[in-house]
C-alpha positions, 0 to 999 in steps of 0.5 A: 499500499502507499503512503498516500491514501487513494481515498480519504474520509476526515473527520465526516459529519453530515446533518439535515434540518428537520422542519418545525424543529430546532434540531437537526438530524444527526446521521453520520458523525466524525468519520474518518477512513483511509481506501488504499489503492486497490484496497476492497473496504467493506462499510457494516452497520445497523439498519438505519446507521448512516451507510447509504448517507456515506456513500452519498457523500463519497460520489459526491451527491451531497456535501458534509456538513463537516470534515472533508473526503479526498480523492487522490488527495484533492476534495471531492465536490461533487459527482464525477467521472473517477466515482462509479457507483452501483446502487441496489436498485439496477438503474439502468434505462430501459430503452437502451440495451445492455450494450447501450447502458454501458455505453452510457458514461462512455459518450459523456467522455465524448467517444466516438462510437465505434470505440464505445461499442468495443469498450462495452463489449468488452465490459459485457465479456468481464461481466459474463455477459457476452452475447447478451449485449441487444437484450433490454433490461425486462428481458434480463434476471436480477442478477444480469441486470446488476451485471449491467450496472457494475459494467456500466461503472467500470467501462468508462475507467472510474478511481473507485467503484462505490457499491450500495448493498448492490445485491440485497434485493437478489435471492440468496443463490444469485447474491453469492454467485455476483459476489465471487463474479465481484471478487474476479471483476475487482482482482482483473481491474485493481480498481479500489472498492468501497462497498455498503452492506447490512450483511455480516457473511457478505462482509467477511466474503468480500472484504479486505477490511471491514469498518463497522458502524454505529447505530445512528448517528453513524460512527465507525466502531472498529475496523477488523483487518479480514486476513482470507483467501476465499479461492484457496477454501474449498467452503469459506463460509463453513471455515472456522476462521471465517466463521470467527471473524462473523462472530468478532463483527456481530459482537461488535454490531449486537448492541448496534442493532438492539439500538436502531431497533430501539430507535425506530420504534422511538420514530415510530411513536413520536 
């Protein structure tokens, strides 16, 4: 790892004004995190802890109330092609084929039609969808749509790939299959990935490190180094080390999940 992080989150807090109230809604408080070039970091936390808010900040979709976010040492001030974002919902354009959806970001970069098509086909192959370029979103399964979304984000060659619970809406078998695909793509491309999830197994399976957030307001409770090469283990999820990491993360999260549930109950009775 280089001394200079690829992505730096420095004392970031995010507050939202509440109509009719003098008190702000505090989503995130004093978040600091460095992500190295080519690293795969997972953010895991209970519902409502501000995980998606953090990704919005990293994507430049909103701005921190305090603190700053740096990419290659430069402040993030808004959306940009240096960051690719994959959301839980596929966000594909229904009137475009899979290939043309992937070409969307390439059009923004001003590439010629022939170059766009060649790159789109290259990334269709990378995500295992060669032969499906002319299919429209309604002709694809959920897993295939998410592969197209990943290919679209990778095709314009972003510095960082931001992923907001991208597999949460998929069935268990498809989810595990795409986790394997994502690891293969990460190794093939060397991209820096920051992946948001509420799934402990998913965090252990994918991440080199897992940053665990508290219940609202989200703070980093601890960061876990995960030393497992899933390719070297016949059944990684049944491996003793995998279970140890899962147990440790759950012990860190258990009180936060209970607190988050209490917060939801309180909000429901307001």
